[in-house]
Residue frames relative to the residue before (quaternion, step in Angstrom):
aa qw qx qy qz dx dy dz
M 1.0000 0.0000 0.0000 0.0000 0.00 0.00 0.00
K 0.6344 0.5114 -0.3499 0.4622 3.64 1.09 -0.58
A 0.6069 0.5697 -0.3710 0.4116 3.59 1.00 -0.58
V 0.6121 0.5569 -0.3244 0.4582 3.49 1.17 -0.88
S 0.6998 0.4715 -0.2756 0.4605 3.52 0.82 -1.19
G 0.6382 0.5271 -0.3201 0.4608 3.66 1.00 -0.63
K 0.6328 0.5256 -0.3107 0.4762 3.52 1.16 -0.65
N 0.6162 0.5464 -0.3159 0.4711 3.53 1.21 -0.81
K 0.6412 0.5456 -0.3053 0.4449 3.50 1.03 -0.93
L 0.6762 0.4915 -0.2838 0.4697 3.48 0.99 -0.95
T 0.6197 0.5351 -0.3013 0.4887 3.57 1.10 -0.79
D 0.6391 0.5401 -0.2949 0.4614 3.58 1.01 -0.82
M 0.6574 0.5260 -0.2641 0.4705 3.42 1.04 -1.10
F 0.6686 0.4756 -0.3018 0.4854 3.62 0.92 -0.91
N 0.6619 0.4917 -0.3458 0.4478 3.61 0.92 -0.74
F 0.6014 0.5605 -0.3588 0.4422 3.58 1.11 -0.70
F 0.6849 0.4939 -0.2881 0.4517 3.57 0.87 -0.92
T 0.6491 0.5068 -0.3142 0.4724 3.54 0.99 -0.90
N 0.6512 0.4825 -0.3070 0.4989 3.68 0.96 -0.70
L 0.6554 0.5160 -0.3213 0.4483 3.59 0.96 -0.72
M 0.7529 0.3600 -0.2059 0.5111 3.55 1.06 -0.78
K 0.4201 -0.7439 0.4333 0.2869 3.50 1.37 0.06
M 0.2540 0.7997 -0.5073 0.1966 3.61 0.93 0.81
D 0.3171 -0.7086 0.5844 0.2364 3.51 -1.13 0.71
A 0.7389 -0.4241 0.2659 0.4510 3.60 -1.21 0.00
N 0.5957 0.5821 -0.3390 0.4376 3.58 1.08 -0.69
K 0.6876 0.4721 -0.2776 0.4767 3.52 0.90 -1.07
E 0.6023 0.5622 -0.3420 0.4519 3.59 1.04 -0.83
R 0.6699 0.5090 -0.3057 0.4458 3.55 0.89 -0.96
L 0.6483 0.5050 -0.3015 0.4834 3.56 1.00 -0.87
V 0.6450 0.4742 -0.3414 0.4925 3.70 0.85 -0.72
F 0.6462 0.5237 -0.3149 0.4571 3.63 0.88 -0.84
F 0.6727 0.4641 -0.3118 0.4847 3.62 0.91 -0.87
V 0.6525 0.4868 -0.3487 0.4645 3.67 0.81 -0.75
L 0.6459 0.4891 -0.3566 0.4652 3.69 0.88 -0.65
I 0.6463 0.5198 -0.3198 0.4581 3.53 0.91 -0.86
F 0.6258 0.5355 -0.3038 0.4789 3.59 1.06 -1.00
L 0.7008 0.4601 -0.2969 0.4572 3.64 0.67 -0.94
S 0.6323 0.5308 -0.3284 0.4590 3.54 1.02 -0.76
G 0.6340 0.5281 -0.3173 0.4673 3.57 1.03 -0.75
I 0.6331 0.5282 -0.2979 0.4810 3.52 1.04 -0.90
H 0.6750 0.4963 -0.2981 0.4573 3.61 0.90 -0.89
V 0.6471 0.4941 -0.3175 0.4861 3.63 0.96 -0.87
T 0.6877 0.4805 -0.3264 0.4355 3.64 0.77 -0.89
S 0.6852 0.4850 -0.3092 0.4469 3.62 0.97 -0.71
C 0.6115 0.5152 -0.3466 0.4904 3.55 1.26 -0.56
L 0.6343 0.5091 -0.3648 0.4531 3.60 1.11 -0.48
W 0.5744 0.5779 -0.3667 0.4491 3.58 1.12 -0.60
I 0.6847 0.4688 -0.2754 0.4854 3.53 0.90 -1.06
Y 0.6639 0.5152 -0.3204 0.4371 3.63 0.93 -0.86
I 0.6285 0.5061 -0.3665 0.4632 3.59 0.96 -0.69
C 0.6380 0.5016 -0.3392 0.4758 3.69 0.91 -0.59
W 0.6389 0.5383 -0.3003 0.4602 3.53 1.04 -0.88
L 0.6344 0.5093 -0.3340 0.4760 3.62 1.12 -0.76
D 0.6852 0.4545 -0.2742 0.4988 3.62 1.11 -0.70
D 0.4233 -0.7306 0.4225 0.3294 3.54 1.33 0.14
F 0.5609 -0.6276 0.3517 0.4097 3.57 1.12 0.82
G 0.0788 0.8373 -0.5265 0.1251 3.49 0.87 1.13
P 0.7145 -0.4903 0.2983 0.4001 3.60 -1.26 0.25
D 0.6639 0.4879 -0.2973 0.4825 3.64 1.21 -0.37
C 0.4732 0.6777 -0.4346 0.3576 3.56 1.28 -0.16
W 0.5165 -0.6500 0.4468 0.3334 3.60 -1.11 0.74
I 0.5944 0.5717 -0.3720 0.4259 3.61 1.12 -0.48
V 0.6575 0.4964 -0.2822 0.4916 3.52 0.99 -0.95
K 0.6493 0.5356 -0.3030 0.4469 3.61 0.96 -0.88
A 0.7279 0.4194 -0.2314 0.4906 3.50 1.01 -0.74
G 0.4775 -0.6948 0.4196 0.3365 3.56 1.30 -0.05
L 0.5499 0.6574 -0.3986 0.3265 3.66 1.01 0.41
V 0.3083 0.7837 -0.5014 0.1984 3.62 1.09 0.38
D 0.7512 0.3640 -0.2331 0.4989 3.65 0.89 -0.67
E 0.6613 0.5129 -0.3281 0.4382 3.58 1.22 0.09
S 0.4249 -0.6898 0.5125 0.2845 3.56 -1.09 0.43
I 0.4648 0.6867 -0.4201 0.3688 3.59 1.29 0.09
F 0.5355 0.6704 -0.4064 0.3142 3.63 1.08 -0.35
V 0.5392 0.5861 -0.4098 0.4448 3.56 1.32 -0.23
V 0.6666 0.4645 -0.3190 0.4879 3.60 0.94 -0.79
N 0.6529 0.5053 -0.3163 0.4673 3.63 0.95 -0.72
S 0.6032 0.5147 -0.3830 0.4738 3.64 1.13 -0.44
I 0.6192 0.5228 -0.3411 0.4763 3.57 1.03 -0.65
L 0.6651 0.5241 -0.2769 0.4543 3.58 1.02 -0.81
K 0.5950 0.5791 -0.3184 0.4574 3.49 1.34 -0.81
I 0.5829 0.5918 -0.3725 0.4138 3.62 1.06 -0.60
F 0.7362 0.3948 -0.2338 0.4975 3.60 0.92 -0.86
N 0.5871 0.5632 -0.4249 0.3970 3.72 1.04 0.10
């Protein structure tokens, strides 16, 4: 029951912003597509990092090969790895 009420709150919040910005249906679809696209990129890059973490950042891992083990920038590089 809580998930349904949370979904309604999210829908209400989205409707509030679309009414506030006076978006028509086409702009709503574009915003929704961009949000889904960015969410997919985020999940994929998290998976790339998680796979290396499961391997305990072994020598064959892309993070180790790139020399990014001690840096926090490997999150950005995992996003770039999606497009390679």
